[in-house]
N, C-alpha and C positions, 0 to 999 in steps of 0.2 A: 502189205507193208504199211505200218502206221506212221503217219507224218505228224510232227509236233503241232499242237494246237496253239494258235496265237494267244489263247487265253490262259494257257498253263505253261509253266517251265520257262519258256523263252519270251514270255509276254512283254516284259520291259524292253528287251532288245528290239523286238519287232516295233514297238511304239517309237523307240528312238530313231530307228531307220526310217520309219514313215515320216516323222517330223523333219529329219534332215533332208529327205527327198522333197518335201513340200516347201521348205524355206526358199530355195532359189526360184521356184515357180512363182511364189507370192511376191518376192522382191522384184522380179522382172515385170510382173503385171503392175505393181505399184509404181514403177518408173515410167510406164507408158503415158504419154500426154493424153488427156481426155477432153480438154477444152481449149479454145483459142480466146484470148482476151485482147481487145484493141483499145488503146488509150485509157481513159477514165470513164467507167460506167458505159462502155460501148460507145463512147464519143471521142473523136479525135479532132482537136483544134490545131490548125496550121497557120502560123503567122509569117513564115518565110516566103519570100518571092522566088527564091531559087528552088530547084528540084530537091525534094525532101523525102526520105523513106518514112513510110507509115509505121508507127510503133505497134507491133503485134507480138504477143508472147504466147507460149504454150505452157500450160500448167498440168501437173499430175494430180491424182486424187487428193493429195495432201496440200495442194496449193503451191507446190514448189515449181520453179521454172525449169523447163526441159528444153533440150535442143530441138530446133525447128528446121526442117528441110523441105524442099519442094513446095514452097509457098507460092500461091497464085492469087492475084487480086482481080476484081472485075467491078465496073460501075453497074449499079442496078437501076437507080431512079434518081429523080431530082435534077438539080442544075448539072449541066455538062462540065466535067472537070477532067483535065488530062491526067490519067492514071495508067502507069505501065503495068504489065503482067507481074513484074517483080515487086510492085508496091511503092514506086516512086511517084509522088504527086507534085504538080506544079500549080500553085494558086496565084493566078494573075489578077483576080478580082474577088470580092466577097461572094461566096456561094455555099450551098448546102446540098449534100447528096447522100444516098445510101450506097454502101460498098460491101461487096462480099469477099471474104478471104477463105481460101481452101488450103488444106495441107493433108494429103492422103485422104483418109475417110472423115477427117474433121472439117467442119465448116461453121462459119459465123458471119453475121452481118453487123455493121456498125454505121453510125452517123459521122460523116466527114463535114466539118465546118471550116471553110476557108475564110480566114480573117487576116489577110496579108497587111502588114504595117510597113510604112516607109520611114518612120522616124518617131521622135518624141518631142513634145513641146518643152522649151526651157521654162521651168517653173521656179518660183521663189523658193529659197531655202525653207525647210520646215522648222518652225519654232515651237519647242516643247518646254514645259516647265515641270519640274519634279513635283508630284503631288496632284497635278491636274489630270482630268480624264484623258484617255487615249484618243488619238485622232486617226481618221481613216487615211491610209497611205494612197496617194494619188500619183499615177505614173504619167498620164498625158500622152498615151500612144495615139498616133494618127494613121488612119488607113490610106490605101492608095487612092481612095475617092475623096480624101480630105476630111472625112468624118472621124470623130473620136471612136477609138476601139476600147470598150470598157471590159469585155470578157477576155482576159489575158491568161494564157497558159505558158508558164516559163518558170524562172527562178528569181527570187529577190533575197539578197543576203546582206545583213547589216555588218559592216566592217568591224565595229567595236561594240559588242553587246554589253559592255560595262557602261555605255552611254545611252543606248536605246535598244528596244526589242520590238520585233515585228511578229505578231501572233498569226495563227492559221486563218483568222477571219480578216486579215489585212489591216489590222489596227496597230498603230505605232504607240509604244509606251515609253515614257521617259524613265530612265534608270538612274543615271548620275550625270552631273554637269560635265560638259565637254562638247566636242565636235566630231561627227562621224559622217558616213555616207551609206546609202543603200545602193548596192550594185544590182541592176536589173538586167536580165537577159530574156528576150522573147524573139523567136524566129531568128532572123539574121542580125538582130539589133542588140546593142548593149548601151546602157546609160547609167549615170549617177544622179542620185537625188541627195543633196546635202542636208544634214540635220544639225541644228544647234539645240542643246539641252541646257536649260538654266535652272539654278537653284536660287531661292529667294534669300536676300540678305536683309538683316534688321536695320542696318545703317550703311552709309556710304564709306565710313572709315574702314580702311584695310579690306576692301572688297577683293575677292579672289577672281581669277578669270572664270567666265561663264556664271557669274552671279548677277542677279538683277535686284535693284532697289526700286520700289514703287510707292508712290503716294497717290492713291487712286482718286481721292477727293481732297486735294490740297486747297484749303480756303484761306484767303488773306483779306484783311480789312484794308481800306484805302490807306496808302502810305506805308503799309507793313512790309517787312523784308525778312527773308529767311535764308540761312546759310547752312551748307553741308560740306565738310572737309572731304577731300579726295586724295588718295595716295597716288604716286606717280604711276602712269599706265595709260592704256588706250581704252576709250569709252565711246559709247553712243549715248546721246541725251535727247530726250523729246519732252516737250511741254505742250500738251494738247488741251485746249479750252473745253470746258463743259458746255454742252449745247444750250443749257439754260442760263449760263453765266452772262451777265450784262456786258462783259468785256473780257479782254485777254490779260493774263499775267505776263510778265517779262522774264525771260531766262537770261541771266548774266553769269559771268564767271571771272575768276581771278587766278592768274598763273596757269591758264589753260588755253591752248591753241586749238581752235575749232574751225571746221569747214561745214557749211550748210549742205545737207544731203537730200533735201526734198522740200516740199511745200510746208509752210508754217515754220515752227521752231523745232527742227530736227537737225542734229549735228553729229559729226564724227570728230572726236576730240582727243588730244594728247595732253594729259595732266602732268604738270611739272611739280617739283617739290613745293610744299606749302600751298597747293592748289585749293580753290574754294569754288563751290557751285552756289549760285545765288538766284533766288526767285523773289521778285518784288511786285507789288501792286503799284502801278504808275500814278494813281490818283493822289490828290492832296490828302494829307492825314486828316482823318475825321470827317471827310466829305466823300460822298458816293457810296454805292453798295459794295458788299463783299464780292470778290471774284473767285471762281472755282476752276481748277484745272487738274489734269492728271500728269504727274511727273514720273518718267521712267528713265532709269540710268542703268546701263549694262556695261560690265567690265569685260573686255574682249581678251581672247588669247591671241597675241599678236607678236610673234618673234619677228626679227628684222632680217631682210635679205642683205646681200653684199652692198647695196646702195643705201641701206638704212630705211628701206620702205617696209611697212608691216605686211606680212604675208599670212595666209591661212594655212592650216595644216593639211587640208584636203583641197585639191584644185583639179580642174579639168582644162585641157588645152583647147577645147572646143568652145567657141564664143558666139556662134550664131544663135538665132532664135529657135532653131529646130535641129535636134540631134538627128543626123541621118545614119543610115545603116550601110556597112558595118561601122562601128565607132570604137576606137581604142581609147580607153580612159587612162589618164596619167595621174598617179597619186604621189603625194609628198608626205 
């Protein structure tokens, strides 16, 4: 009895059946996890003081995540760190160790870096100006030993990217005038870092909120006086003498209510209608050397609360010198 040859007559049908039979087998193999990945580049950084699960993923040959069962962890070498079989670690102090993870026939080793943090230092608001180079974003994390923690693994999100942008290298870029905050999470901790972004103004007349007017080398002869009109609003004003100037110029004002905010001539001011900013050389006219100073005027965004007090758009209820963990931020 002659059987049909796969190469004649029914060849295409045989090939189709062979392909269909192979597809499920290939797909099943393709879905099997082939490697374990821990953290970033086989390094896990832990900032939490509480017990934390170690982040391990299983990937298939195409790099897609797959379900992971029966995972077991074990300390291999380095500093002694409390690690459970199920992969929960408790970092009570700075430490570094090598850890092994197993799941079935798969195994991998990675570096565990314990960098627990207990809070963040309260830092001054970041001041950016549109058109200036970006600035490095500083968090100010503090470890349990009181030392600064500079290698942070967590998240940092800018609340309003129309005002500022944070790039992958940790640099802050000014985008548009306004006020925003960067919300940072690392370990058990959360904090806010406020950002003011300014745009330069050509004059003080009709300045908009978050515009800045500067005279970087304001030079006046003895007895000379200069005036700049101000529209009603809230301002900060500073007159800083040049280090080479033989004396200081004087910052005066008309129809402006001011409060001194620091050393030298720094003021927080409310300008009324027909307000005028005045700078003068106090020496007698025609006698004495010129004096040089830097004048900076900033128009603030300052809506009023129920008591008529200016408030800022982004605020935090925490007022100590150190943000502790955990922290709940409050925004307005």
